[in-house]
N, C-alpha and C positions, 0 to 999 in steps of 0.2 A: 411141595412145589413141583410144578410140571414145566418144561421147557418145550416150546414148539417154534419151529422155522416156518416162515412165510415169505412169499413174495408178493408185493403189493403194488398195483399200478394206480397212481395218483393222476387223474386227468387234469389238464391245465385248469379246468374250472374250479378245482379244489385247491389250487396252490395258496390261496390266501386263507384256507381252512386250517385250524390246528388239529388235523386228523391224527398224527402220530402223538402229539401232546395229550390229547384226550385219552388215548390208550393208558397213560400214566395217571393222568388226574381223575378221570371218571372211573376208570376199571381197576386201578390199583396194580397196573402191571409193570414189571421191570422190562424195559424195550432196549435192546442192543441193535444199532443199525450196523449190519455187517457189510452192506454194500448199497450204493445208491447211484442212480443217473438222473441228472435234472438238466433239461436243455438250458442253454445260455438264456438269460433274461426271462426264464421260466416260459418260454414260448410253447414248448411241447409237454407232452406227458412225463411224469416222473415214475421211476421204478426204485422200489426200496426192498432190499432183502433184510427182513427183521427176525430177531429171535426174541420171542416173548416168553417171559417168565412169571409164573403166578399159579394160582389154584385152577383146577380144570374148570371150574365154575367161572372165575374171572375171565379166563382165555375164551371160553364159549360165549360169554356176554360181549366181550370185545369183537370176536369174529361176527356175531349177529350185528353189531353196530356197523362194522364195515360193510357187511353184506347189505344192510338197510340203505347204506349209501350207494349201493349198486357199484362198488368198486370190484375190480378183477382181483381175486386171491388165488394164488397157488401155494400148496403144501406139499410135504413128503408124500402123502397118500394120493395127491393129484398133481403131479409136478409140471404137467403142461409143458411150457417152453422154459422151464428152469434150465 
């Protein structure tokens, strides 16, 4: 099992989509939300600090899914505004 920490920006257009839930159900990851910011009444973008646990292949597949959604992702190797 591998652990990976990421920061994920969820645009308001995705607030009704089960993005984080799919990381668990579709990719078999254990997801721990270590921090989150979501605007009142879901008006603005949301930010989630996530700890992902799974195999390297599961984590890579999940990251590919998030990238396919064109979500902004930061991790330890590319911390950006972390």
